[in-house]
C-alpha positions in Angstrom: -20.6 3.7 11.2 -20.1 7.0 13.1 -17.0 8.8 11.4 -15.0 10.1 14.5 -13.8 13.3 13.6 -9.7 14.1 14.0 -7.2 15.0 16.6 -5.6 17.8 16.0 -2.7 16.1 13.1 0.5 15.0 14.5 2.9 17.2 13.4 4.9 14.0 11.3 1.8 12.8 9.8 1.6 16.7 8.3 5.0 18.2 7.3 4.9 14.5 5.4 1.9 15.0 3.6 2.0 18.6 3.1 5.4 17.5 0.7 4.2 14.5 -0.5 1.0 16.7 -1.2 3.8 19.4 -3.5 5.1 16.3 -4.9 2.4 14.9 -6.2 0.6 18.7 -7.8 4.1 19.8 -9.2 6.2 17.0 -11.3 2.9 14.3 -10.9 -0.5 15.6 -12.0 1.8 18.2 -14.0 2.6 15.0 -16.7 -0.6 13.4 -16.5 -1.8 12.4 -19.6 1.4 13.0 -21.3 3.3 11.2 -19.7 5.8 8.8 -21.9 5.2 5.2 -21.2 9.1 3.2 -21.4 9.5 -0.6 -20.2 12.0 -2.4 -16.8 13.8 -4.9 -17.2 11.1 -6.8 -15.6 8.5 -5.3 -18.4 6.8 -3.6 -15.7 6.1 -0.1 -17.4 7.7 3.2 -16.3 8.5 6.7 -17.1 9.9 10.1 -16.9 7.5 11.3 -14.0 8.4 8.0 -11.4 12.1 9.3 -11.8 11.2 12.3 -10.8 9.1 11.8 -8.4 11.6 10.2 -6.8 14.2 12.0 -7.0 11.5 14.7 -5.3 11.0 13.0 -2.7 14.5 12.0 -1.9 15.1 15.0 -1.5 12.7 16.1 0.4 11.6 13.3 2.8 15.2 13.5 5.1 14.0 17.7 5.6 11.3 15.9 8.5 13.4 13.0 9.1 17.0 12.3 7.8 17.8 9.2 6.7 18.5 7.3 2.9 16.0 7.0 0.7 15.2 3.3 -0.7 13.2 4.1 -4.3 11.1 1.4 -6.3 13.3 3.2 -9.1 17.4 2.3 -7.6 18.9 -0.4 -9.1 18.1 -3.7 -6.2 21.6 -3.9 -5.2 21.4 0.1 -3.7 17.8 -0.9 -2.3 19.3 -3.8 -0.9 22.1 -2.1 1.2 19.8 0.4 2.1 17.4 -1.9 3.8 20.5 -4.5 5.5 21.7 -1.4 7.4 17.7 -0.2 8.1 17.8 -0.3 12.2 18.4 3.4 12.2 15.6 3.4 10.0 15.8 4.7 6.1 12.8 5.8 4.0 10.9 3.3 1.2 9.1 5.5 -1.5 7.4 4.4 -4.4 6.7 7.5 -6.6 3.5 5.8 -8.4 2.2 3.4 -7.7 0.0 2.4 -10.5 1.7 3.4 -13.0 -0.4 1.5 -15.5 -3.5 3.7 -14.5 -1.6 7.3 -14.4 -0.8 6.2 -18.0 -3.6 5.2 -19.1 -5.3 8.7 -16.9 -7.5 6.0 -14.7 -7.5 8.0 -11.9 -6.2 5.4 -9.5 -2.3 5.6 -8.8 -0.6 6.9 -5.7 2.6 8.2 -4.3 3.4 5.3 -1.2 6.5 6.9 1.9 6.3 4.9 4.9 9.5 5.6 7.9 10.9 2.0 8.2 13.1 1.0 11.1 14.6 -2.1 10.5 11.1 -4.5 9.5 8.5 -2.4 10.6 7.2 0.8 9.2 6.8 3.3 11.8 4.7 6.7 9.7 3.3 6.0 6.4 1.3 8.4 4.0 -0.2 6.5 0.2 -1.7 10.1 -1.3 -3.7 9.9 -4.9 -3.3 12.3 -6.5 -6.0 12.4 -8.4 -8.6 12.1 -6.2 -6.8 14.8 -3.1 -7.1 11.1 -0.6 -4.9 10.8 2.0 -4.2 7.7 4.6 -1.4 7.8 7.2 -0.5 6.8 10.1 2.0 6.7 12.4 3.0 3.4 14.6 0.1 3.7 17.9 -1.6 7.1 16.9 -4.2 5.0 14.5 -5.2 5.5 11.5 -6.9 8.4 9.1 -8.3 9.7 5.4 -8.4 13.4 5.7 -9.1 14.5 9.1 -10.9 11.1 9.6 -10.4 8.2 11.4 -10.4 4.9 10.7 -12.2 2.6 9.1 -15.4 3.9 7.8 -17.8 1.7 7.7 -18.4 -1.7 10.0 -17.7 -4.8 8.4 -19.3 -8.2 7.8 -18.9 -10.7 10.0 -18.8 -13.1 7.9 -16.6 -13.9 5.2 -19.4 -14.7 3.1 -20.9 -11.2 3.0 -17.9 -9.3 2.1 -16.2 -7.9 -1.1 -13.1 -9.2 -1.4 -9.6 -7.1 -3.3 -8.4 -9.6 -5.6 -5.0 -9.4 -8.0 -5.0 -12.0 -9.7 -1.8 -12.1 -11.2 0.7 -13.3 -9.7 -1.7 -15.9 -7.5 -1.6 -19.9 -8.3 -3.6 -20.5 -11.0 -4.8 -23.9 -8.7 -5.9 -20.9 -6.3 -6.9 -18.9 -9.2 -9.2 -21.8 -10.9 -10.7 -21.7 -6.9 -11.3 -17.6 -6.8 -13.1 -17.7 -10.2 -14.8 -20.9 -10.2 -16.3 -21.0 -6.1 -14.9 -17.8 -4.7 -15.7 -17.4 -0.5 -16.9 -13.9 -1.2 -20.0 -11.7 -1.8 -18.2 -10.6 -4.9 -14.2 -9.2 -5.7 -12.4 -6.3 -7.6 -8.5 -5.2 -8.6 -7.7 -1.5 -8.1 -4.0 -1.8 -9.7 -2.5 -0.1 -7.6 -1.8 -1.9 -4.2 -0.3 0.9 -1.7 -4.4 1.7 -2.4 -5.8 -1.0 -2.2 -4.1 -1.9 1.5 -5.7 1.4 2.3 -9.0 0.4 0.8 -9.3 -2.1 3.8 -8.6 0.1 6.3 -11.5 2.4 5.2 -13.7 -0.6 5.0 -14.6 0.0 1.8 -13.2 -4.2 0.8 -13.5 -6.0 3.4 -10.3 -9.2 2.6 -7.5 -8.8 0.4 -5.3 -11.2 -1.7 -2.9 -10.4 -3.2 -0.1 -13.0 -5.0 3.4 -11.8 -4.5 4.1 -7.4 -3.5 7.4 -5.4 -2.8 8.9 -4.0 0.3 7.4 -0.6 -1.6 4.2 -2.1 -2.5 3.4 -2.6 1.7 5.7 -0.8 3.9 2.9 2.2 4.3 -0.5 0.0 3.7 1.2 -2.5 5.9 0.9 0.0 8.9 -2.4 2.1 8.2 -4.2 -1.0 7.9 -2.6 -2.4 11.1 -3.2 1.4 13.1 -6.8 0.6 11.6 -7.7 -2.3 13.5 -6.8 -4.9 10.5 -4.8 -8.1 10.0 -2.8 -9.4 8.1 -0.3 -12.6 7.0 0.5 -14.1 3.6 -0.6 -17.1 2.2 2.6 -19.6 4.1 3.2 -17.5 7.5 0.7 -15.9 10.4 3.3 -13.7 11.1 3.4 -11.4 8.1 6.9 -10.0 8.7 8.5 -12.8 8.5 8.5 -13.3 5.3 10.2 -12.8 1.9 10.4 -9.0 1.8 11.3 -8.6 -2.0 8.2 -10.3 -3.5 5.7 -11.2 -0.2 1.9 -12.4 -0.6 -1.0 -10.9 1.0 -3.8 -11.9 3.0 -5.5 -9.0 4.8 -8.6 -8.4 6.0 -10.2 -5.3 8.3 -11.0 -6.9 11.0 -8.8 -9.8 13.2 -12.3 -12.1 13.3 -12.9 -12.0 9.6 -8.9 -13.2 8.8 -8.9 -16.6 10.1 -11.9 -16.9 7.4 -9.8 -15.8 4.8 -6.7 -17.4 5.4 -7.7 -21.2 6.3 -10.2 -20.9 3.3 -7.2 -20.3 0.6 -5.0 -22.9 2.7 -6.4 -25.1 2.3 -7.2 -24.0 -1.8 -3.6 -26.0 -1.9 
């Protein structure tokens, strides 16, 4: 596939990218390799950088579109309150998606930001500060990577030829065993950042994707970027991706609508 040059940046994407790049440089990368780890109540990792980046985003984002900010590192009751009142719009953010990678010096983590109206993302950015890659989309205007229109490459026609992104951590045990024993795809990868894995499908670096359970901030930006790149998605139990539980949603995604039924039907047939 020939890379298509970008049209002039859409103003909101341009403003959002500039804001996130600034915060990533000043707050996140300034503490790369020195952040001290802690643990949240659910056992997941947290650093003071996550909190500082969330605070910086909460200050900066309403200057682009005025609205409340729902962040991963907020009390669950406040997250629920913002989402339930979300018809007027709200920001949904993960200040560092891939905190374990960030702490361990693995350069695969991202700032994930989406402007949501109701249940649907309208504007999205996923930015990897270590690589400088900024994946962005605005509803109805396509998806982009640093000025190049997504996707970047052609996609195989059959599941057997595909490279799959599979996060086994929350996949049901029987399904995980069958994927390990008799995978229907050519090869498999797992990178440790849900937001970037969505974007890798949008770009054509991955052809199909499976995750057993993501939170709202894990999928909201990547969902729009993939959709605007022409991809398709559902969950293990719902053909309508938006109909599933917003707080813990499985992900079945594909680079093209033609691949999605092959991937979905194989997964669901495993029981």
